[in-house]
C-alpha positions, 0 to 999 in steps of 0.5 A: 333664606339668608335672613333666617340663617342670620337670625338663627346665628344670632340666636345661637350667639346669645346661647353661647354668650350665656354659657360659661366664659372660657377666655376673652374673645380674641376678636370683637364678635359683634363687629365681626358678625355685623361686618361679615360679608365675604366667604373669608369673613364667614370662614374666619367666624367659623374657625373662631367658633370651632376653636371655642368648641375645642376649648370647651371639649378640653374642659369637658374632658378635665371635669370628667376626669375630676368626676372620676376622681371624686367617684373613686376616692371615698376620702372626700366624705360627705362633700363628695356629693357636692363635688360630683354635682358640681362636676356634672353641672360643669360638664353639662355647661361645657357640653352645651357650649361645644354644641352651640359653638359647633352649630355656629361654625356650621352656620357660618360655613354654610353662609360662606358657601352661600355667599360664593354663589 
């Protein structure tokens, strides 16, 4: 069971890393994941993923606001379609990052709970 959870976590990490880069990670994620053995280690990883999800949520809100501007102001002319498409794509990317990071946080919370038993 723990092995399959680890591989799911690793696969999700790959998905997250393929998404838009928000900020450089404040920790060496590869080392942190490899060395995570205690509930505290997994809870720290969960907090990291939750913070990354929160950052992505902020980006989603920002791009939705920008999209609203492009949709309500006709003076962008023909470029408006390009700008709106760009916003839609960024919203999608950041929403995927929210979902992936939230899933990773949940997996590490479960791993922390399992390692207590």
